Each structure stands twice: as structure tokens, then as C-alpha cells.
C-alpha positions in Angstrom: 160.8 24.3 228.2 161.5 24.5 224.5 161.1 27.7 222.4 158.5 27.0 219.6 158.9 30.3 217.6 161.4 32.8 217.3 162.4 35.7 215.1 164.8 38.7 215.0 163.0 41.9 214.3 164.3 45.3 213.1 162.3 48.2 214.5 161.8 51.0 212.1 160.1 54.3 212.8 159.0 56.9 210.1 158.0 60.5 210.9 155.5 61.4 208.2 153.9 64.8 207.6 150.8 65.5 205.6 149.6 69.1 205.4 149.7 70.1 209.2 149.4 66.5 210.6 152.5 64.6 211.9 152.5 60.9 212.2 155.1 58.7 214.0 154.5 55.3 212.4 156.1 51.8 212.3 156.1 49.6 209.1 156.3 46.0 209.2 159.8 44.9 208.1 158.3 42.8 205.2 156.7 46.0 203.8 159.9 47.8 204.0 161.8 44.8 202.3 159.2 44.8 199.5 159.6 48.4 198.7 163.4 48.2 198.7 163.2 44.8 197.0 165.6 43.3 199.4 165.8 41.4 202.6 166.4 44.0 205.2 167.7 41.7 208.0 171.1 41.8 206.1 171.5 45.4 207.7 171.2 44.2 211.3 174.9 45.0 211.8 175.0 48.1 209.7 171.8 50.3 210.0 173.6 53.3 208.4 173.3 51.9 204.9 169.6 51.0 205.5 168.9 54.5 206.9 170.5 56.0 203.7 168.3 53.9 201.5 165.2 55.3 203.4 166.3 58.9 203.1 166.6 58.4 199.3 163.1 57.1 198.7 161.0 59.2 196.5 157.4 59.1 195.3 156.3 56.6 197.8 152.7 56.6 199.1 152.0 55.2 202.6 148.7 53.6 203.7 148.3 53.8 207.4 146.3 51.5 209.8 143.0 52.8 211.0 144.7 54.1 214.3 147.5 55.8 212.2 150.3 53.9 214.1 151.3 51.2 211.5 152.2 51.4 207.8 150.3 48.6 206.3 151.2 49.3 202.6 153.8 51.3 200.7 153.6 51.9 197.0 156.2 53.4 194.7 154.9 55.7 191.9 156.8 56.4 188.8 156.6 59.9 187.5 155.5 60.3 183.9 156.7 63.3 181.9 154.3 64.9 179.4 155.7 66.3 176.2 
């Protein structure tokens, strides 16, 4: 039997908190790659560098799926300073 489709996946879990609610969610790797602006599969042998990049994320909004289990969109906000 031949294998028709195959991929290597990286499972990522985020623990988010909003007010008194806690969410344990999983983003799609493509969404994480888009927010970091790089292919995250390069970190398959060294996830410590990838974890450090996640910990340094700031000003990111997360849009969750209807069941609050998946991150379906991440958006970075730039902070504007008023003079």
C-alpha cells in the first residue's frame, strides 16, 4: 500500500488567561509561522529557541474557535505613543 499524503507536525499548546478564565489551546503551525514570519519546522530539532520566541511575544491578540480549543487567528498590534 502506498502512502498518499504525509506531513510532519509540531504540536504547540498555549495557556491563555482572560480575566478569570483560563484556556488551554492549540494553534495551527501555519498561524504560528505567520506571526513569527518564518517556517517553524526548522525548530523540530531545537524547540528551546522556538519556546523563547513565544515567551517574547507581546501585543498579540488571539481569536479562538467556537469551542475555545483552537487558535484560528493571531494578530500583532503595534503600540502607538501619544505626544
